[in-house]
C-alpha positions as CSV (number, residue, x, y, z in Angstrom):
1,R,0.0,0.0,0.0
2,I,2.8,2.5,0.9
3,R,4.8,1.4,-2.2
4,K,1.8,2.3,-4.4
5,A,1.0,5.5,-2.6
6,T,4.6,6.8,-2.8
7,G,5.9,5.3,-6.0
8,T,8.9,3.9,-4.2
9,R,10.5,0.4,-4.0
10,I,10.6,-0.9,-0.5
11,H,12.6,-3.9,0.6
12,F,13.1,-5.5,4.1
13,D,16.0,-7.8,4.4
14,Q,15.4,-11.1,6.2
15,A,15.6,-10.9,9.9
16,Q,18.8,-12.5,11.3
17,D,18.8,-14.8,14.3
18,G,19.9,-13.0,17.5
19,V,19.6,-9.6,15.9
20,D,16.9,-7.2,17.0
21,G,15.6,-5.4,13.9
22,Q,15.9,-5.6,10.1
23,T,17.5,-3.6,7.3
24,L,15.1,-1.5,5.3
25,T,15.9,-0.2,1.8
26,I,13.7,2.5,0.1
27,K,14.5,3.5,-3.5
28,G,13.0,6.3,-5.5
29,P,13.0,10.1,-5.8
30,L,14.2,11.8,-2.5
31,L,10.9,13.4,-1.4
32,K,9.0,10.2,-2.1
33,I,11.5,8.3,0.0
34,Y,10.9,10.8,2.9
35,R,7.2,10.3,2.6
36,A,7.5,6.4,2.5
37,H,9.7,6.5,5.5
38,A,7.3,8.7,7.4
39,L,4.4,6.4,6.5
40,L,6.3,3.3,7.5
41,M,7.3,4.8,10.8
42,R,3.7,5.8,11.5
43,R,2.6,2.2,10.8
44,Y,5.5,0.9,13.0
45,H,4.4,3.0,15.9
46,E,0.7,2.1,15.5
47,T,1.6,-1.5,15.5
48,H,3.9,-1.4,18.5
49,H,2.0,1.1,20.6
50,G,-1.5,0.1,19.8
51,E,-4.3,1.9,17.9
52,G,-5.4,3.8,21.0
53,D,-2.1,5.8,21.2
54,R,-2.7,7.1,17.6
55,S,-5.6,9.2,18.9
56,N,-3.1,11.0,21.1
57,N,-3.0,14.7,20.0
58,S,0.8,14.8,20.2
59,D,1.0,11.9,17.7
60,L,-1.4,13.6,15.3
61,G,0.6,16.9,15.7
62,K,3.8,15.1,14.8
63,E,2.1,13.5,11.8
64,K,0.9,16.9,10.6
65,E,4.3,18.4,11.2
66,L,6.0,15.8,9.1
67,E,3.4,16.3,6.3
68,E,4.1,20.1,6.4
69,K,7.9,19.5,6.3
70,I,7.4,17.2,3.3
71,N,5.3,19.9,1.6
72,G,7.9,22.5,2.3
73,L,10.7,20.3,0.9
74,Q,8.6,19.7,-2.2
75,R,8.2,23.5,-2.7
76,Q,11.9,24.0,-2.3
77,L,12.7,21.2,-4.8
78,A,10.3,22.8,-7.3
79,E,12.1,26.2,-6.8
80,V,15.5,24.6,-7.3
81,Q,14.4,22.7,-10.4
82,S,12.9,26.0,-11.8
83,L,16.2,27.8,-11.3
84,Q,18.2,24.9,-12.9
85,S,15.8,25.1,-15.8
86,L,16.4,28.8,-16.2
87,R,20.2,28.4,-16.0
88,S,20.2,25.6,-18.5
89,S,18.2,27.7,-21.0
90,V,20.7,30.6,-20.6
91,V,23.6,28.2,-21.2
92,S,21.9,26.6,-24.3
93,T,21.3,30.1,-25.9
94,G,25.0,30.7,-26.0
95,G,25.4,32.6,-22.7
96,T,28.8,34.0,-23.9
97,H,29.5,37.5,-25.1
98,K,32.2,38.3,-27.7
99,G,33.8,41.7,-27.2
100,P,34.3,44.4,-29.8
101,R,37.4,42.5,-31.2
102,G,35.4,39.5,-32.2
103,N,36.8,36.1,-31.5
104,Q,40.3,37.0,-30.4
105,G,41.4,35.5,-27.1
106,K,43.8,36.8,-24.5
107,G,47.2,37.8,-25.7
108,S,46.3,37.6,-29.3
109,R,47.0,41.2,-30.3
110,K,48.0,41.7,-33.9
111,G,51.3,43.3,-34.8
112,R,53.4,41.8,-32.1
C-alpha cells in the first residue's frame, strides 16, 4: 500500500537470528523516500503502541508536522528545479559574449 501511494521500491532484508531489527531499503525520488519513511514509521508506531495511542494529540501533531515538512521540501525542490531550468536555458542560448574585437582570445593582439 505504501509502495503504491509513494511510488517507491521498499525492501526489508530477512531478519537474522539473534539480531533485533531488520534492514530497510527504500528506492525512489528523494521526497518520495521521505514520505514512504514517514508512513512506514507511523505504521510501526501504530503496530507497536496500539491503535489507542494514535488518537493522542501529540502523535497527530507530529504527523501533521511531518506532512508540512514534506510539503515544504517539495516546494523547495520545485524552486531549485525551476532555477536549474532557467540556468540551462541561458547556457543553451550561448550565454557567452564576444567583445568588440570579435573572437580574439587573451594575448592575441595583432602586430606583435
